[in-house]
C-alpha positions as CSV (number, residue, x, y, z in Angstrom):
1,X,-0.4,0.4,0.4
2,X,2.7,2.8,0.6
3,X,3.8,2.5,-2.5
4,X,2.2,1.1,-5.1
5,X,3.9,1.4,-8.7
6,X,1.1,1.8,-10.9
7,X,-1.8,3.4,-11.9
8,X,-3.1,0.2,-12.7
9,X,-2.6,-0.5,-8.8
10,X,-4.0,2.5,-7.4
11,X,-6.6,1.9,-9.0
12,X,-7.2,-2.1,-7.4
13,X,-6.3,0.0,-3.7
14,X,-9.2,1.9,-5.2
15,X,-11.7,-0.1,-6.2
16,X,-11.0,-2.8,-3.5
17,X,-11.0,-0.1,0.0
18,X,-14.1,0.5,-1.4
19,X,-16.0,-2.9,-1.6
20,X,-14.9,-4.0,1.7
21,X,-16.3,-0.9,2.8
22,X,-18.9,-1.8,0.9
23,X,-19.1,-5.8,2.7
24,X,-19.4,-3.3,6.2
25,X,-21.6,-0.8,5.6
26,X,-24.0,-4.2,3.9
27,X,-23.3,-6.2,7.4
28,X,-23.9,-3.2,9.5
29,X,-27.5,-2.9,8.5
30,X,-27.9,-6.8,9.4
31,X,-26.0,-6.5,11.7
32,X,-23.2,-8.6,11.7
33,X,-20.8,-5.1,12.3
34,X,-21.6,-2.6,14.7
35,X,-21.5,1.4,14.7
36,X,-18.1,1.0,16.3
37,X,-16.7,-1.6,13.3
38,X,-18.1,1.2,11.2
39,X,-17.0,4.2,12.7
40,X,-13.1,2.3,12.8
41,X,-13.9,1.2,9.4
42,X,-15.1,3.6,7.1
43,X,-11.9,5.7,9.4
44,X,-9.6,3.2,7.2
45,X,-11.5,3.3,3.9
46,X,-10.6,7.6,5.2
47,X,-6.3,6.9,5.7
48,X,-6.6,4.4,2.2
49,X,-7.1,6.8,-0.1
50,X,-5.5,10.4,1.4
51,X,-1.7,7.9,0.4
52,X,-3.8,6.4,-2.5
53,X,-4.3,10.8,-2.8
54,X,0.1,10.9,-2.1
55,X,1.1,9.0,-4.7
56,X,-0.3,10.5,-7.2
57,X,0.2,14.3,-9.8
58,X,-2.5,16.3,-10.0
59,X,-0.2,17.8,-13.7
60,X,0.1,13.7,-14.8
61,X,-3.4,13.8,-17.3
62,X,-3.5,9.4,-16.1
63,X,-3.8,10.3,-12.5
64,X,-6.7,12.6,-13.2
65,X,-9.5,10.4,-13.2
66,X,-8.7,9.0,-10.0
67,X,-8.1,12.6,-8.3
68,X,-11.4,13.8,-9.8
69,X,-12.9,10.3,-7.1
70,X,-10.9,10.4,-4.6
71,X,-11.1,14.5,-4.4
72,X,-15.2,14.1,-5.0
73,X,-15.3,10.8,-2.7
74,X,-13.2,12.4,0.2
75,X,-14.9,16.7,0.5
76,X,-16.8,18.1,3.3
77,X,-20.2,18.2,2.9
78,X,-20.5,21.8,3.8
79,X,-24.1,23.3,4.8
80,X,-24.8,26.8,3.9
81,X,-27.1,29.5,4.8
82,X,-29.6,29.7,1.4
83,X,-31.5,28.0,-0.4
84,X,-31.0,27.3,-4.0
85,X,-34.5,27.2,-5.6
86,X,-34.0,30.7,-4.8
87,X,-31.2,32.6,-5.0
88,X,-29.6,30.3,-8.3
89,X,-32.7,28.2,-9.5
90,X,-30.5,27.2,-12.2
91,X,-28.0,26.1,-10.7
92,X,-30.3,22.8,-10.3
93,X,-32.7,23.3,-13.1
94,X,-29.7,23.8,-16.4
95,X,-27.0,23.0,-14.6
96,X,-25.9,26.6,-15.3
97,X,-22.2,28.1,-13.9
98,X,-21.7,30.6,-11.5
99,X,-18.3,31.1,-10.3
100,X,-18.2,30.7,-5.7
101,X,-15.4,30.2,-3.3
102,X,-14.7,31.5,-0.5
103,X,-14.1,35.3,0.4
104,X,-11.8,34.7,3.1
105,X,-8.4,32.6,4.1
106,X,-7.1,33.6,0.1
107,X,-3.6,33.6,1.4
108,X,-3.4,29.9,2.2
109,X,-3.5,27.1,-0.3
110,X,-6.6,25.3,-0.6
111,X,-6.0,22.0,1.1
112,X,-9.6,20.7,1.8
113,X,-12.4,20.5,-1.5
114,X,-16.1,20.8,-0.6
115,X,-19.6,19.9,-1.3
116,X,-22.1,23.1,-0.7
117,X,-25.6,22.2,0.4
118,X,-27.9,24.9,1.0
119,X,-30.7,24.0,3.9
120,X,-33.9,23.3,2.5
121,X,-35.0,19.8,3.3
122,X,-34.4,19.2,0.0
123,X,-31.5,16.5,-1.3
124,X,-31.9,18.4,-4.9
125,X,-30.4,21.9,-2.7
126,X,-26.7,21.2,-3.8
127,X,-24.0,22.9,-6.3
128,X,-23.3,20.1,-7.9
129,X,-20.1,21.9,-10.1
130,X,-17.7,24.3,-10.0
131,X,-15.1,26.4,-11.3
132,X,-11.6,25.7,-10.4
133,X,-8.2,26.5,-12.0
134,X,-8.6,22.7,-13.6
135,X,-11.9,23.1,-15.2
136,X,-14.8,22.4,-15.1
137,X,-14.5,19.9,-11.2
138,X,-17.2,18.0,-9.3
139,X,-15.9,20.0,-6.0
140,X,-14.8,22.7,-4.4
141,X,-11.3,24.0,-2.8
142,X,-11.5,25.3,0.3
143,X,-8.9,26.7,2.8
144,X,-8.7,24.9,6.6
145,X,-12.2,24.8,7.7
146,X,-12.1,26.4,12.0
147,X,-15.4,26.2,13.3
148,X,-15.6,29.0,15.4
149,X,-15.0,31.4,12.6
150,X,-17.0,29.8,9.6
151,X,-15.8,31.5,6.1
152,X,-18.1,34.0,4.3
153,X,-18.2,31.8,0.7
154,X,-19.2,34.3,-2.7
155,X,-22.0,33.6,-5.7
156,X,-21.0,35.8,-8.4
157,X,-22.5,36.7,-11.3
158,X,-26.1,35.6,-10.2
159,X,-27.8,38.5,-11.0
160,X,-31.5,40.4,-10.8
161,X,-32.7,36.8,-13.3
162,X,-32.0,34.6,-11.0
163,X,-33.4,36.3,-8.6
164,X,-37.1,37.2,-10.5
165,X,-36.8,32.9,-11.6
166,X,-36.7,32.1,-7.7
167,X,-39.1,30.4,-5.6
168,X,-40.5,30.5,-2.4
169,X,-39.3,26.8,-2.1
170,X,-39.0,25.4,1.9
171,X,-40.8,29.0,2.5
172,X,-37.6,30.8,1.9
173,X,-38.1,34.4,0.8
174,X,-35.7,36.5,-1.3
175,X,-32.3,37.4,1.2
176,X,-31.5,40.5,3.1
177,X,-29.6,42.6,0.4
178,X,-27.3,44.9,0.6
179,X,-25.6,48.2,-1.6
180,X,-21.3,48.3,-2.3
181,X,-20.2,52.0,-2.6
182,X,-16.2,51.9,-3.3
183,X,-14.8,55.5,-3.3
184,X,-11.7,56.9,-5.7
185,X,-10.0,56.6,-2.2
186,X,-9.9,52.8,-2.3
187,X,-12.4,52.7,1.0
188,X,-15.6,50.2,0.7
189,X,-18.9,51.1,2.0
190,X,-21.5,48.4,2.4
191,X,-25.1,49.2,3.1
192,X,-28.7,47.6,3.7
193,X,-31.2,47.7,1.2
194,X,-33.4,44.5,1.6
195,X,-34.2,43.4,5.2
196,X,-34.8,40.0,3.4
197,X,-38.9,38.6,4.1
198,X,-39.8,37.1,7.1
199,X,-41.4,34.2,8.7
200,X,-45.1,36.3,8.9
201,X,-44.7,37.6,5.2
202,X,-43.9,33.4,4.1
203,X,-46.9,32.5,5.6
204,X,-48.8,35.7,4.4
205,X,-47.6,34.3,0.9
206,X,-50.1,30.7,2.0
207,X,-52.6,32.6,3.5
208,X,-52.3,32.0,7.0
209,X,-51.8,34.4,9.7
210,X,-49.5,35.2,11.6
211,X,-51.5,37.2,14.4
212,X,-53.2,34.4,14.2
213,X,-50.9,31.4,14.7
214,X,-50.2,33.9,17.6
215,X,-52.6,34.0,19.5
216,X,-53.5,30.7,19.0
217,X,-50.2,29.6,20.3
218,X,-50.6,32.0,23.3
219,X,-53.9,30.7,24.0
220,X,-52.2,26.4,24.5
221,X,-49.3,28.8,26.9
222,X,-52.0,30.1,29.3
223,X,-53.6,26.9,29.9
224,X,-49.8,25.0,30.8
225,X,-49.4,24.2,34.6
226,X,-46.0,26.4,33.5
227,X,-44.8,29.8,36.3
228,X,-45.2,32.7,34.1
229,X,-41.5,33.6,33.9
230,X,-41.8,30.6,31.8
231,X,-44.3,31.0,29.9
232,X,-43.1,34.9,29.1
233,X,-40.3,33.6,28.1
234,X,-42.5,30.5,25.3
235,X,-44.5,33.5,23.7
236,X,-41.4,36.0,23.1
237,X,-38.9,33.2,21.6
238,X,-41.4,32.5,19.5
239,X,-43.1,35.7,17.9
240,X,-39.4,36.1,17.5
241,X,-38.9,33.4,15.5
242,X,-42.3,34.6,14.4
243,X,-40.9,38.1,12.5
244,X,-37.7,36.8,12.2
245,X,-35.8,36.0,9.4
246,X,-36.5,32.4,7.1
247,X,-32.6,32.7,7.1
248,X,-30.4,31.2,10.6
249,X,-29.6,34.5,12.6
250,X,-26.3,35.3,14.6
251,X,-28.0,34.9,18.5
């Protein structure tokens, strides 16, 4: 494994490890393996993939199919606070390619690869193809990820046309919009021009009255044996969510 000699042997190592992992998954489903054993097998499989990847040369065209396959299999799944169907419907509908890249960490070597998914409940809410230096890829190069400081991402060349095509899939509405002013001295000013839709806006869109929902919820809370302070806390949280942004917000 440490010194695979040919491209054929690399493929054989990769194929054998994939088949072994498939057998483990089947065995886990039938109860033959425990969750811990499955996790160990998956970690071993990833270690094998990393070892195979070290032997590959990105400049060797013959290695590109294996490199692409490994990048796709080992890519991180990154959930982004947006709806693909609302903000980039053509990426889903006609496989339109939009430039996407991280806005931070650009001075770092992109050590990882990622697949971007939205926060809708639809499995189609993912970007399947990306533009990179080698052409079109199924994963996106990313710098090292810091969970405490997740990177901002930029989606470019979307514009008003995507905004018009966007639909209320999963009742995610219009996003916040900003105007960016660049002055002759190089300074930049960002001004919020549209706060985006609230949950109440989306409920009204499907003929549900937010005030009626709030009244019903208040009546239900009053019928509980919760103390006054806790009842008030529930009501405030419900109302904040009702009139808050449809997308995730910082606490």
